[in-house]
C-alpha positions in Angstrom: -17.8 -22.4 -5.8 -14.7 -24.4 -5.0 -11.6 -23.1 -3.1 -8.6 -21.9 -5.3 -5.7 -23.8 -5.3 -2.8 -22.0 -4.0 -0.8 -21.6 -7.2 -3.9 -19.8 -8.6 -4.3 -17.8 -5.4 -1.0 -16.6 -5.3 -1.0 -15.7 -9.0 -4.3 -13.8 -8.7 -2.6 -11.9 -5.5 0.2 -10.6 -7.5 -2.1 -9.3 -10.3 -4.0 -7.5 -7.8 -1.0 -6.0 -6.1 0.5 -4.7 -9.0 -3.3 -3.1 -10.1 -3.5 -1.5 -6.8 0.1 -0.5 -6.4 -0.3 1.5 -9.9 -3.4 3.0 -8.7 -2.3 3.9 -5.4 1.1 5.8 -6.6 -0.9 7.4 -9.2 -3.2 8.8 -6.7 -0.5 9.8 -4.3 1.6 11.6 -6.8 -1.4 13.3 -8.9 -4.6 13.4 -6.7 -3.3 12.9 -3.2 -6.3 15.0 -1.7 -8.6 11.9 -2.6 -6.2 9.2 -1.0 -8.5 8.8 1.8 -10.6 6.8 -0.3 -8.0 4.1 -0.5 -7.8 3.5 3.1 -10.4 1.8 5.6 -11.5 4.5 8.1 -9.6 2.9 10.7 -6.6 2.2 8.4 -3.1 2.9 10.2 0.1 4.2 8.3 3.5 4.3 9.7 5.5 6.7 7.7 9.4 6.7 8.4 8.3 6.1 12.2 5.3 8.5 12.4 2.2 6.9 12.9 -1.2 8.0 12.0 -4.7 6.3 12.3 -7.6 6.9 10.3 -8.1 7.7 6.6 -8.9 11.4 7.1 -5.7 11.8 9.2 -3.7 9.8 7.0 -4.6 11.7 4.0 -4.0 15.3 6.1 -0.7 13.9 6.9 0.2 12.9 3.4 -1.0 16.2 2.1 1.5 17.9 4.1 4.5 16.1 2.6 6.3 17.5 -0.5 4.9 16.8 -3.9 6.3 13.3 -5.1 7.0 11.2 -7.9 7.4 7.4 -7.4 9.1 4.7 -9.7 8.3 1.3 -8.8 11.0 -1.3 -9.3 9.2 -4.3 -7.7 5.9 -5.5 -6.4 5.3 -8.8 -4.5 2.0 -9.8 -3.2 0.6 -12.8 -1.4 -2.7 -13.7 0.1 -2.9 -14.3 3.8 -4.4 -17.5 5.2 -8.2 -17.2 6.0 -7.5 -18.3 9.5 -5.3 -15.6 10.2 -7.9 -12.8 8.8 -11.1 -14.4 10.2 -12.1 -15.4 6.8 -11.6 -11.7 5.3 -10.0 -11.8 1.7 -6.7 -10.0 2.7 -3.4 -9.4 0.9 0.0 -8.5 1.8 1.8 -6.3 -1.0 5.5 -5.4 -0.7 6.7 -2.3 -2.9 10.4 -1.3 -3.5 11.6 1.8 -5.5 12.5 5.2 -5.8 10.8 8.4 -4.9 11.6 12.0 -5.5 10.6 14.3 -2.6 11.7 18.1 -3.0 13.1 16.7 -6.2 15.8 14.7 -4.5 15.8 10.9 -5.4 15.4 8.7 -2.4 15.0 4.8 -2.3 12.0 3.5 -0.3 10.3 0.4 0.8 6.4 0.2 1.5 4.2 -2.6 2.8 0.3 -2.7 2.6 -2.2 -4.9 3.9 -5.3 -4.7 1.9 -8.6 -6.3 2.6 -11.4 -6.4 0.1 -14.4 -4.3 1.4 -17.6 -3.7 -1.0 -15.9 -5.0 -4.0 -12.8 -2.6 -3.5 -9.3 -3.1 -1.9 -8.8 -0.8 1.0 -5.6 -0.4 3.0 -5.8 -1.7 6.5 -2.3 -1.0 7.3 0.7 0.6 5.4 4.2 1.1 6.4 6.7 3.3 4.2 10.1 3.9 4.9 12.9 5.7 3.0 15.8 3.9 2.6 19.3 4.6 3.9 22.7 3.4 2.9 24.5 1.9 6.1 28.4 1.8 5.9 
């Protein structure tokens, strides 16, 4: 099998990132109790400065948050170089949009590091931040 050229790899990363993001926010907004399946057992989440490790602990933390409704405005993804991730297929995905928490709309940014595990994408690292307007 020949290595993919950079343009093809980048295009595939964007498509994969978009597909993952669609699934992730659907699960987060509608079936949060199943969210742990999307994270590695040792995955990490930093949610507005709160650091959580482990897929079950992440799910428990997110289940405590108010119900949410996300609108995604942008998704970008890129593959990470094999030398940086010990030859493990890995993507960096950046998301921007709006979330409604307690029916209050807020802007947010979220970055995922995804890795391929048994033909499924799993979150290795997740960083979520609500955006504040700075004057």
